[in-house]
Residue, then its C-alpha position, 0 to 999 in steps of 0.5 A: m778143933q778144940r783141944r777137949t773136943l771128943i770126935k764122936g763117930a760110931g761112939a768114937a773119941a779122939l784126942t786132938a794134937s793140941a792136947v799137949a798144951m793143957t791150960a790152967a783153966s782146964q786143970d781147974a775144970r777137970g780136977n787135980y790128978e797125979f801120976a800114980p804107980a802103974v797097975m801091973d800084971n806080972t805074968p810073962l809074955k812068951p815069944p813065938s817059937g818061930g818067927r817074930i812077934r807081930v804088932a798091928f797098929a790100928v790107924s784111922r782119921h785123926a790118929n794121934v802121932i805120938d800114940l802110934a810113933g812112941p810104941w812103934e819106935t820102942f818096939q822097932d828099937v828092941m834088940v835081942h841076942g841069943g841062939g835058937n829062935a831068937h831074932s835080933h829085931p824080934f818085933e814085926l810092925y805094921t799098920v792096919g786100917e779100914s781101907p788102903k787109902p791114905i789117912e790124915c793123922t794129927g798135925g797133917l801126917i799122912i799114913v798109908p796102912n800096910y793092910t786093911f782089916e780084912a787082909a791083915p795077918q793075925p797079930q800077937l800084939i795090937s796097939v790102938g791110940a787116940q783116933m776117930g775110929s769106926d764100926a769096922l775098927l771096933e769089929w776088927l778089935r773084937n775079932a783080932s783081940a781074941d787071939t792076941d797075947l796083948t791088946m793095948s791102948v794109948c790115950t783115948g784109944a781106951f775109948k775104942l777098947a771100951k766101946a768094943g766091949l773089951l774092958d767090961g769088968q776090968k780096970a783101965t786108964t786114959h788121958h787125964d783130960f778125958f777121965d770124966d767122959f770115960a767114966d760117964d760113957y763106960p760105967k762097966v769099966e773101973l777107971l783108975r785116974g792117974p797111973r801111967f798104965v794099967e795091965n789086965g791080963q790080955f788087955a792094957t791101957a796107957g794114959g796120954l801120949t808119952s805113957g804109951i812108951d812106958l807101956a811098950l817098954r813094959v811089954v818088952a820087959r814081959y817078953f824079954g826081961e827088964g834088961v832088954a827093956e832097959q837097953t831099949a830105953r837107953y838107946m832111945e835116950y828115954t829116962s822115964d822109969g814109969w815102965r819098971k816094976p815097983a821096987 
């Protein structure tokens, strides 16, 4: 499968694993781009008064590994110390798919979803990365996102949110190799070319691949403050400052 191939099934688009190696010819064809400052919503997110913050990761065929693993690692590494209802590991993570059957992700990684769409607990956060997707995924995104604190996409996962009608009238971004495709397919969404991520109230979209880590750290900061996000980034030995508020 070619790096730039859009896998279209139920209007879905997926970025293949080889997208990491962007060629000079592709740069010329797609135009130059810059990583512009993130577009941020400074409204704090509030942890639940009891229990942990549920984070559902949508998975389907050809799910891009780093789109899933980057935010997953970020959320799993968060440590919060304090009294009352504070949890040392405040995020509860699980994968959600159309069926309980194993799913082949990019590079041949096999994932067995923890839950089907029908059986999954209602999450506070949803993360959807590049993947083939299905009508069932779109329906679940529409229904589950109605009660989330935040639904986020990474890379061409933005195509799934847009296809579900969740980004109409909003600003969004996606992987730079797919800017033109996104703009053509979803004219009701205001595409921003270059930010590491874009936050719009209940929805947020990240650019390609590692930008999902920046958005996840930003989510951590909105829940628990920049100090906790900084501590998490340091533990991960992640040196990007793309998640921080502009000075």
